[in-house]
Structures are given as C-alpha cells and as structure tokens.
C-alpha positions, 0 to 999 in steps of 0.5 A: 309395882308389886314386889312380892308374889304369894303362891299357896303350896300343897299341904296349905303353906302360905310363902310369898316370894320376892318378885325381883329375886325369887327369895322367900320373905316368909312362910306360914303353915295355915292355921288350924287342923286339916287344912287343905288348900284348893288351887285359889289365887290369894286376895290381898287387901288392907295389909293382909293376905286373904285366903280360902281354905277347906277343912274336913269339918268345913271351909273357912276364910283366913287372913294373915299379916302380909309383912309378917305371916302372922294369922290375923283373923278367921271367918268359918262357913259353918256356924258352931252350935249356939251361933246364929245360923247353926239352927238351920243344921239338923242334929250334928249334920254341921260336922259332915264337911263340905261347904269349900271356900276354894275361888278368890273373893272380892274386896270393895274399898269404899265399903271395907268389905270382902265379898266370898262365895261358899260351896255345897253343904257337904261332900255327898248331895243327900239331904236327908240328914241335914234338914234346914237351910245349911248356913252359910252355904251356897252363899255370898257372904259380906266380911269386914276386911279388918276383922272378918266380922261377918255383915250380911249373906245371901243364899242362892240355894238352901239346903243344895242337893245338887252341887250348886255352888256359889264359889264363883268370884263376884265382880263389882260394877256401878250402875244406873237403876231406874235413874239412881246410881248403884254399886252392884255385884255380878255373880255367876252360880253353878246353874248358869244364872247370873245374879245381881246383889247391891254392895251395901245389902243382901237384896237384888239391885 
C-alpha cells in the first residue's frame, strides 16, 4: 500500500505527503533557474521521483531521491553546442524555448529504461530560423532509469511547424509478431496517429 503522495505545486516545488496523515515529508524546489511545472503526475521508479519540467531555454527530465528530495540526475531535451544532436539546430535557435516534457513518461523494469515524450521545438511554429531536425523535440526518448543517460530516440516530426508534439505517455505491451514475441510501445502523437516501437530499439514493431 502506498504511504506517500507526491504532488508538484505551482512554482515547481516537489512536496511528498504522508498519505495517512497529510504531513509534509520533505520539500524541494526543482533545480534550475526558470523551472516551470506544467501539470503532469510524477513517475516513481528505482527510488526516484521523476518529473518533466519546462524552462525558458527548453524542457528536461529531472530525478529526485524519493527519501531525501536530493537532485539525482537531469536530461535536457536540447543538446548544448558540441553535444550530439546540436548540429540539428541552426545558429542560436536552440535557445528559443519550447521542447516541453509536460506529460508523464513510462518505465520498463525489465530493461531499466524510462520512455519520455517531448514537445514542439519552439513556442511559435515558424521554422525558418531553426533549420534542421531540431533534436530531441517531438521524440520518444529512452533514458537509463538510474543515471538519466540517453540511450536512443525516435523522432516523429523533424522541425515541427504545426505543433505535432509527441508528449503523450507511451503504453508498454507484449505482442506476438510473425510468430515471435516482442515488447513494444504504443504511442499516440498529435497527428491522431498511433505509433508502435520496439522497447529495445528505436525501430518500428
């Protein structure tokens, strides 16, 4: 039986409550300047409370220790200059904001992977100033649950100019495909399309 509830309050405070008494267990201001909480439920996995957060310079996924509230790891949607994927942003367009992670992700305990959807590249939908694929927006990404290390991605809409974000929570299912069993993710994206990806790689089922 769960003994804690972990809401996130306006102003991006993470505040777990004792489910029996309602008393505050600890309180943590989400790390980083301009952090903004957008209404998702936290995901608890491997002893961490894991949250999507939006900031003025882009979205990210943060993990906090569920017992102490200490910040454990962070993965940022937008790679910084010199990092893999940064070449998909033209000039300084990576600084424009957007890329929210405003819905919850999912966790596969067998692979110890988190799967998280990401949003549109910018707050406006004019793509002329951000030529390139704009990684890792409009993607589903796989992250190591212990460290937040990036494993793989699948991008649904490169250089999105229509708000076709991919933030919806993926659902893990076991399927039989061509007489072989496989673990796959079903994911709804903003084009009213359901995608099916294998849990181990970024390929279609």
